[in-house]
C-alpha positions as CSV (number, residue, x, y, z in Angstrom):
1,M,-98.2,-84.4,-44.0
2,A,-101.0,-85.4,-46.3
3,Q,-101.7,-89.1,-46.8
4,I,-103.5,-88.4,-50.0
5,V,-101.8,-86.1,-52.4
6,L,-103.9,-84.7,-55.3
7,I,-102.2,-83.5,-58.4
8,H,-104.1,-81.2,-60.7
9,G,-103.9,-81.6,-64.3
10,I,-102.9,-79.2,-67.2
11,G,-104.7,-76.0,-67.8
12,Q,-105.0,-74.9,-64.2
13,Q,-102.6,-72.0,-64.1
14,A,-105.5,-69.6,-63.3
15,S,-106.6,-71.4,-60.4
16,T,-105.3,-71.9,-56.9
17,A,-104.8,-75.0,-54.6
18,A,-107.9,-74.1,-52.4
19,E,-110.1,-73.9,-55.5
20,Q,-108.8,-77.2,-56.8
21,E,-109.1,-78.9,-53.3
22,A,-112.8,-77.6,-53.2
23,A,-113.5,-79.1,-56.6
24,W,-111.7,-82.5,-56.0
25,L,-112.6,-83.3,-52.5
26,P,-116.4,-84.1,-53.0
27,S,-115.4,-86.5,-55.8
28,L,-112.7,-88.0,-53.7
29,V,-115.4,-88.5,-50.9
30,K,-117.8,-90.1,-53.3
31,G,-115.1,-92.4,-54.6
32,V,-114.2,-93.4,-51.1
33,L,-117.7,-94.3,-50.3
34,A,-118.4,-96.1,-53.5
35,S,-115.3,-98.4,-53.1
36,G,-117.2,-100.6,-50.7
37,H,-114.1,-100.7,-48.0
38,P,-115.2,-101.5,-44.6
39,D,-113.7,-98.3,-43.3
40,A,-115.0,-96.2,-46.4
41,A,-117.4,-94.0,-44.3
42,V,-114.8,-93.1,-41.7
43,V,-112.1,-92.2,-44.3
44,A,-114.7,-90.3,-46.3
45,A,-115.8,-88.3,-43.2
46,R,-112.0,-87.6,-42.3
47,V,-111.5,-86.2,-45.8
48,A,-114.7,-84.1,-45.8
49,A,-114.0,-82.8,-42.3
50,S,-110.2,-82.2,-42.6
51,T,-110.0,-78.9,-44.4
52,G,-109.7,-76.0,-42.1
53,Q,-108.8,-77.8,-39.0
54,N,-105.7,-77.4,-37.0
55,R,-104.6,-81.0,-37.7
56,P,-102.9,-81.8,-40.9
57,P,-105.6,-82.8,-43.7
58,L,-106.0,-86.2,-44.8
59,A,-105.7,-84.7,-48.5
60,R,-103.9,-81.9,-49.9
61,M,-103.7,-80.6,-53.4
62,A,-100.2,-80.3,-54.7
63,F,-100.6,-77.0,-56.8
64,Y,-97.9,-75.7,-59.3
65,G,-100.1,-74.4,-62.1
66,D,-99.1,-70.8,-61.4
67,L,-95.6,-71.7,-62.5
68,Y,-96.7,-71.6,-66.1
69,L,-97.5,-67.8,-65.8
70,P,-94.7,-65.1,-66.0
71,T,-94.4,-63.1,-62.7
72,G,-96.5,-60.2,-62.7
73,T,-99.1,-61.3,-65.5
74,Q,-102.7,-62.3,-65.4
75,G,-103.4,-65.2,-67.7
76,E,-100.7,-65.0,-70.4
77,E,-98.3,-68.1,-70.4
78,T,-94.7,-68.1,-70.8
79,P,-93.8,-69.0,-74.3
80,A,-92.4,-72.4,-75.0
81,S,-89.3,-73.4,-76.4
82,P,-89.0,-74.6,-80.2
83,A,-88.2,-78.1,-78.6
84,A,-91.4,-78.0,-76.5
85,Q,-93.4,-76.8,-79.7
86,A,-92.2,-79.6,-81.8
87,L,-92.7,-82.2,-79.0
88,A,-96.3,-80.8,-78.6
89,E,-97.0,-81.4,-82.3
90,T,-95.6,-85.0,-82.0
91,L,-97.9,-85.5,-79.1
92,A,-100.9,-84.1,-80.9
93,A,-100.4,-86.1,-83.9
94,A,-99.9,-89.4,-81.7
95,L,-103.1,-88.6,-79.7
96,L,-105.0,-88.1,-83.1
97,A,-103.6,-91.4,-84.4
98,R,-104.8,-93.1,-81.2
99,A,-108.2,-91.5,-81.5
100,A,-108.5,-92.6,-85.1
101,A,-108.1,-96.2,-84.0
102,S,-110.9,-95.9,-81.6
103,D,-113.8,-98.2,-81.4
104,D,-116.0,-95.0,-81.2
105,T,-116.8,-94.5,-85.0
106,R,-117.4,-90.8,-84.5
107,L,-114.2,-90.3,-82.7
108,A,-112.3,-92.3,-85.1
109,A,-113.8,-90.5,-88.0
110,E,-113.1,-87.0,-86.7
111,A,-109.6,-88.0,-85.7
112,A,-108.6,-89.4,-89.1
113,N,-110.1,-86.3,-90.7
114,A,-108.1,-84.1,-88.4
115,L,-104.9,-86.2,-89.3
116,R,-105.6,-85.6,-92.9
117,Q,-106.0,-81.7,-92.4
118,A,-102.9,-81.7,-90.3
119,D,-100.8,-83.4,-92.9
120,P,-98.3,-80.8,-94.5
121,D,-97.9,-83.0,-97.6
122,R,-101.6,-82.9,-98.5
123,G,-102.2,-82.0,-102.1
124,G,-104.6,-79.5,-103.6
125,V,-104.3,-76.9,-100.8
126,Q,-103.4,-73.4,-101.8
127,G,-103.1,-70.0,-100.2
128,L,-103.4,-69.6,-96.4
129,G,-104.3,-73.3,-96.1
130,A,-101.1,-74.2,-97.9
131,R,-99.2,-73.6,-94.6
132,A,-98.6,-76.7,-92.6
133,R,-101.3,-76.7,-90.0
134,G,-100.0,-78.5,-87.1
135,A,-102.2,-81.4,-85.4
136,A,-102.5,-79.1,-82.3
137,A,-104.0,-76.3,-84.5
138,V,-106.5,-78.7,-86.1
139,L,-107.4,-80.0,-82.6
140,D,-108.0,-76.5,-81.4
141,G,-110.3,-75.9,-84.4
142,N,-112.4,-79.0,-83.6
143,A,-114.1,-78.4,-80.3
144,W,-115.9,-81.7,-80.2
145,L,-112.8,-83.7,-80.8
146,T,-110.7,-81.6,-78.4
147,A,-113.4,-82.1,-75.9
148,R,-113.3,-85.9,-76.3
149,I,-109.4,-86.1,-75.8
150,F,-108.7,-83.3,-73.5
151,G,-111.7,-82.6,-71.5
152,A,-114.3,-79.8,-71.8
153,L,-113.1,-76.2,-72.1
154,Q,-109.4,-77.1,-72.9
155,K,-107.2,-76.0,-75.8
156,A,-105.0,-78.7,-77.3
157,R,-101.9,-76.4,-78.0
158,K,-101.9,-74.6,-74.7
159,D,-102.2,-78.0,-72.8
160,L,-99.7,-79.9,-74.9
161,L,-97.3,-77.0,-74.6
162,Q,-97.7,-77.2,-70.8
163,V,-96.9,-81.0,-70.8
164,T,-94.0,-80.6,-73.2
165,R,-92.5,-77.7,-70.9
166,Y,-92.8,-79.7,-67.9
167,L,-90.9,-82.6,-69.7
168,T,-88.4,-80.4,-71.4
169,E,-87.6,-77.6,-68.8
170,D,-85.6,-78.9,-65.9
171,D,-86.0,-75.7,-63.8
172,L,-89.9,-75.8,-64.3
173,R,-90.1,-79.4,-63.5
174,A,-87.9,-79.0,-60.3
175,A,-89.9,-76.0,-59.1
176,A,-93.2,-77.9,-59.7
177,Q,-91.9,-80.7,-57.8
178,A,-90.5,-78.6,-54.8
179,K,-93.8,-76.8,-54.7
180,S,-95.7,-80.1,-54.4
181,L,-93.5,-81.4,-51.6
182,Q,-93.8,-77.9,-49.8
183,R,-97.5,-77.9,-50.0
184,N,-97.9,-81.4,-48.7
185,N,-95.3,-80.9,-45.8
186,P,-96.4,-77.8,-44.0
């Protein structure tokens, strides 16, 4: 059984456990070495050397990103329920409100502007713009702001829908937890 369990974040459905481990382990080794702990070098060496050996590795990636893809597809995610979509919008608005209160003046200004754009009751908007643009859609349209909140190359709507599906779909959550336990107890 792994002593360190790594849990990937959202947006990893096109990846694999091996790819995630390969990306994460160097940072884990650097972090252990930077900790200043007296045994840091020994632990870092065990982490770095543990992959591919017959003994259980010190660190394993608990991978369940593939659960977000329907069987037999390549990249198209399973649609989220209306409840998950509504929760994603609520989370997006809360993230924007939090960012609008940031000490970072550009982040605060961009987030406040995005909140105004996402307001379904804003006046003076006609045509296609009169449709309520949800907070997630506004975030997706602002690459700089989305990168500051979610990280590079992420999409707010897709990521928030993954989070809300995990929170609202009992079967998906149970499967993710089971895969995590299975991967870490070979």
